[in-house]
VOBA-982670 format. One line per 3 residues: number of its first residue (from 1); for each residue x, y, z of C-alpha. Coordinates in steps of 0.5 Angstrom, whole numbers. Layout:
N
NUM) X:Y:Z  ...
END
This chain:
373
1) -70:-47:-92  -69:-48:-85  -63:-45:-81
4) -59:-50:-78  -60:-52:-71  -53:-51:-69
7) -54:-44:-70  -59:-43:-65  -56:-46:-60
10) -50:-42:-61  -54:-36:-60  -57:-38:-54
13) -50:-40:-51  -48:-33:-53  -53:-30:-49
16) -52:-34:-43  -45:-32:-43  -46:-25:-44
19) -52:-25:-38  -47:-28:-33  -41:-23:-35
22) -46:-17:-34  -48:-20:-27  -41:-21:-25
25) -39:-14:-27  -45:-11:-23  -43:-15:-17
28) -36:-12:-18  -38:-5:-19  -43:-6:-13
31) -37:-8:-8  -33:-3:-11  -37:3:-9
34) -38:0:-2  -31:0:-1  -30:7:-3
37) -35:10:1  -32:6:7  -26:9:5
40) -29:16:5  -32:15:12  -26:13:15
43) -22:19:13  -27:23:15  -27:20:22
46) -19:21:22  -20:28:21  -25:29:26
49) -21:25:31  -14:29:29  -18:36:30
52) -21:34:37  -14:32:39  -11:39:36
55) -16:43:40  -14:39:46  -7:40:46
58) -8:48:44  -12:49:50  -8:45:55
61) -2:49:52  -6:56:53  -8:54:60
64) -1:53:62  2:59:59  -3:65:60
67) -5:68:67  -11:66:71  -17:71:70
70) -18:72:77  -12:77:80  -15:77:87
73) -17:84:90  -13:90:90  -11:89:97
76) -8:82:95  -4:85:89  -2:91:92
79) 3:93:98  -2:92:104  -4:99:107
82) -6:99:115  -10:105:116  -14:107:122
85) -22:107:121  -25:114:120  -31:115:125
88) -38:115:123  -39:122:125  -33:125:122
91) -35:123:115  -39:129:113  -33:133:115
94) -28:129:110  -30:133:104  -29:140:107
97) -23:139:112  -21:132:112  -18:129:118
100) -11:126:116  -11:118:117  -4:116:119
103) -2:109:115  4:105:115  6:102:108
106) 9:95:109  13:93:102  15:86:101
109) 23:85:101  26:86:94  33:82:92
112) 38:87:92  40:88:84  45:94:85
115) 52:94:89  51:97:96  54:104:97
118) 60:105:100  60:105:108  63:111:112
121) 69:109:116  66:110:122  60:104:121
124) 60:97:121  62:93:115  57:90:111
127) 56:82:111  60:78:107  57:77:100
130) 56:69:102  51:71:108  45:74:105
133) 42:80:108  38:80:114  30:81:112
136) 26:86:116  19:83:118  13:88:119
139) 14:85:126  21:88:127  18:95:125
142) 19:101:130  12:102:133  8:109:130
145) 10:115:135  4:117:139  0:123:135
148) 2:130:136  -4:134:139  -8:138:134
151) -6:145:133  -10:151:135  -15:152:130
154) -19:158:133  -25:159:138  -32:157:137
157) -38:161:140  -45:158:140  -50:163:142
160) -57:160:142  -63:165:141  -70:165:143
163) -70:162:150  -76:164:154  -82:161:150
166) -81:153:152  -77:150:158  -77:143:155
169) -74:146:149  -69:149:153  -67:143:157
172) -63:139:152  -58:145:151  -57:146:159
175) -54:139:159  -49:140:154  -42:140:158
178) -39:146:154  -39:153:155  -45:156:151
181) -49:163:151  -56:163:151  -60:169:149
184) -67:170:153  -73:174:150  -76:179:155
187) -84:179:157  -85:172:156  -89:167:161
190) -82:163:162  -77:169:161  -75:169:168
193) -75:162:170  -71:160:163  -65:165:165
196) -65:162:172  -64:155:170  -59:157:165
199) -55:161:170  -56:154:175  -53:150:169
202) -47:154:169  -48:157:162  -48:165:160
205) -54:169:160  -55:175:155  -62:179:153
208) -65:177:147  -67:184:145  -73:185:141
211) -72:190:135  -76:193:129  -75:189:123
214) -76:192:116  -81:187:114  -86:189:119
217) -86:183:123  -88:183:130  -82:182:134
220) -85:181:141  -86:184:148  -81:189:150
223) -79:191:143  -75:198:141  -78:201:135
226) -76:207:130  -78:214:132  -77:212:140
229) -73:217:144  -67:216:147  -70:216:154
232) -75:211:151  -70:206:149  -66:206:155
235) -73:205:159  -74:199:155  -67:196:156
238) -67:197:163  -74:194:165  -72:188:160
241) -65:187:164  -68:187:170  -73:182:168
244) -68:177:165  -62:179:169  -56:179:171
247) -54:178:164  -47:179:161  -49:182:155
250) -55:183:149  -56:181:142  -62:183:137
253) -68:179:136  -70:181:129  -68:189:129
256) -66:190:121  -69:196:121  -66:199:128
259) -59:196:127  -59:201:120  -61:207:125
262) -54:210:127  -58:214:133  -62:208:136
265) -56:204:136  -51:209:139  -56:210:145
268) -57:202:146  -49:201:145  -48:207:150
271) -53:204:155  -49:197:155  -43:201:156
274) -46:204:162  -48:197:165  -42:193:163
277) -45:189:158  -43:187:151  -47:187:145
280) -47:182:140  -49:184:133  -54:178:130
283) -53:182:123  -60:181:121  -58:185:115
286) -52:187:111  -53:194:112  -52:194:119
289) -49:200:122  -47:197:129  -40:196:128
292) -39:203:126  -43:206:132  -39:202:136
295) -32:205:133  -35:212:134  -36:210:142
298) -29:206:142  -33:200:144  -32:193:142
301) -37:189:140  -38:181:137  -41:180:131
304) -45:173:128  -41:169:123  -46:164:121
307) -54:162:123  -54:154:124  -61:152:123
310) -64:156:117  -65:149:115  -67:145:121
313) -64:138:119  -58:135:121  -54:135:114
316) -56:142:113  -54:144:120  -47:141:119
319) -46:144:113  -47:151:116  -43:149:122
322) -37:147:117  -37:154:114  -36:157:121
325) -30:152:122  -27:155:116  -28:162:118
328) -25:160:125  -19:157:122  -18:164:117
331) -20:169:123  -18:166:129  -26:166:132
334) -33:164:129  -39:166:132  -45:161:130
337) -52:162:132  -58:157:133  -65:157:136
340) -68:153:142  -74:151:137  -69:147:133
343) -70:140:136  -64:136:133  -59:142:134
346) -58:140:142  -56:133:140  -52:135:134
349) -48:140:138  -47:135:144  -44:130:139
352) -40:134:135  -37:139:141  -32:133:143
355) -29:132:136  -28:140:135  -24:140:141
358) -20:134:139  -19:137:132  -16:143:136
361) -22:148:136  -23:152:143  -30:153:145
364) -32:159:149  -38:164:151  -39:170:147
367) -36:174:153  -29:171:152  -28:173:145
370) -30:180:147  -25:180:153  -20:178:149
373) -20:184:144
END
């Protein structure tokens, strides 16, 4: 038995309706998802814009409230100090004997926060409170008074040994415009001529007497050796003085062994006294008996304080000279010995002598300190 036709049509109609409904639902679902996604994107964009605006506001606020990173140089943020430049040639002396550098510090005017002190009866009344106090500008400050002369720091004696070997080495020392004492070795090809040039330059000449050393080095011609009699010593001294003289005195060349010999030194010192010569002990040994021998004879001698050119470079020689300056300050005088064969010594002394005088030192010949005592 066949089903009625109307039932089939009904079923087909129902299927068509369901299909249409499903399509509409899917379409609505799709449109709804797209709207939600757009809403989320818009919200995210708003959040990003808000964050950017917030950061910009924070940066602007920070730039206005915090100090700048660049505070300028020290001279811009501190009170300005006017100083005198230190001469280049003095710099090696700042470390030992610093030369005071005068300065004027100008402070900026400050507002008065405390009431003014009571004025004495014989002074003018302060200005009325409504009138601001006069401001003193740097241009109105009094000028700095002239510097006081440097106080006496002591006497410096410079003795230059070993003249007579080379006249060219000697010449730079003769051009130094200050008193120096130059010791001439005897028995050399240029001994007599060196002594003559020294005297012509107005410098003091002494005999650089060779004497035997403990190490056995050859001291040169005209030397005094241990075991010599008093007459032999006197004959050698007389011959050497005649060759180099007239001289103001003598000092020992080498001679560590002889200056430890009391009898030999008494003979040498007695000869000096007879000839009107002074003796300068070069102190080539700490065991020298020369000072004791001089006291026993009632004589005054000079003694070396510093060897300048144990190292022949400018820095080392300046260091030794600085030690001599310190001794002069402490003892009133210092005797410093250098040698003609140090090529940098003469230019260094010519450069430094004016500075020594400016600092308060006196430069004299060796005979001057003997006479002073």
